[in-house]
C-alpha positions as CSV (number, residue, x, y, z in Angstrom):
1,M,169.0,-20.6,101.8
2,I,169.7,-20.8,98.1
3,N,166.7,-20.7,95.8
4,G,164.4,-21.3,98.8
5,V,166.3,-24.5,99.9
6,S,168.3,-24.6,103.1
7,T,172.0,-24.9,102.6
8,G,172.4,-26.7,105.9
9,I,174.9,-24.0,107.1
10,E,174.0,-22.8,110.6
11,L,176.1,-20.9,113.1
12,L,174.0,-21.9,116.1
13,G,175.7,-22.0,119.4
14,V,178.5,-19.7,118.3
15,T,179.3,-17.1,120.9
16,V,180.8,-13.9,119.5
17,N,182.1,-11.4,122.1
18,N,182.7,-8.6,119.7
19,F,182.0,-7.5,116.1
20,N,185.5,-8.2,114.9
21,T,185.0,-12.0,114.5
22,L,184.0,-13.3,111.1
23,H,182.9,-16.9,110.4
24,A,183.7,-18.4,107.0
25,W,181.1,-20.3,105.1
26,Q,180.9,-21.6,101.5
27,I,178.1,-22.7,99.2
28,S,179.0,-24.9,96.2
29,T,175.8,-26.7,95.4
30,G,172.2,-25.9,94.9
31,F,172.8,-23.4,92.0
32,V,170.6,-23.5,88.9
33,A,171.1,-22.0,85.4
34,G,170.1,-18.4,85.3
35,I,169.4,-16.2,88.3
36,N,169.9,-17.6,91.8
37,T,168.5,-16.2,95.1
38,L,170.5,-16.3,98.3
39,D,168.5,-15.6,101.5
40,F,169.9,-15.1,105.0
41,V,167.7,-16.1,107.9
42,I,168.7,-14.2,111.1
43,R,167.1,-15.2,114.5
44,D,166.7,-12.5,117.2
45,D,167.6,-14.1,120.5
46,G,167.3,-10.8,122.4
47,V,171.1,-10.1,122.5
48,I,172.4,-7.1,120.6
49,G,174.1,-8.5,117.5
50,A,175.1,-7.7,114.0
51,F,175.2,-9.4,110.6
52,R,177.8,-8.8,107.9
53,T,178.5,-10.9,104.8
54,E,181.0,-10.5,102.0
55,L,180.2,-12.4,98.8
56,S,182.7,-13.3,96.1
57,G,183.0,-16.0,93.5
58,S,182.5,-16.7,89.9
59,A,180.2,-18.7,87.7
60,D,181.2,-20.7,84.6
61,R,179.0,-20.0,81.6
62,I,177.7,-22.8,79.6
63,A,178.1,-22.2,75.9
64,V,174.8,-22.4,74.1
65,P,174.7,-22.3,70.3
66,E,172.8,-19.4,68.8
67,P,169.8,-20.2,66.6
68,G,171.7,-18.9,63.5
69,T,174.5,-21.3,64.2
70,L,172.1,-24.3,64.4
71,A,170.4,-23.2,61.2
72,L,173.7,-23.1,59.3
73,L,174.6,-26.5,60.7
74,G,171.3,-27.9,59.5
75,L,171.7,-26.4,56.0
76,G,175.2,-27.8,55.8
77,L,174.0,-31.3,56.7
78,I,171.2,-31.1,54.2
79,G,173.6,-29.9,51.5
80,M,176.1,-32.7,52.2
81,G,173.2,-35.2,52.1
82,A,172.0,-33.8,48.7
83,A,175.5,-33.9,47.3
84,R,176.1,-37.5,48.4
85,R,172.7,-38.5,47.0
86,K,173.6,-37.0,43.5
87,K,176.9,-39.0,43.4
88,A,175.1,-42.4,44.2
């Protein structure tokens, strides 16, 4: 599950005869800005088993202007408006 919502990825019915077999899976949707939570739900069917996962990947950051940048932009626009008004 990602952020409490099922990913739809299930390995039901998979028979593993040893602990040397890995099953690949991938999640590319369901992420939100900020911190995401990934939960694994393991069912105990009475057979001795194990769980191992390796996570890797990257996230692209979205550039968000800092408040100071927005303030300077606003002052620049006001200054241009005032200069244009004086010319007219």
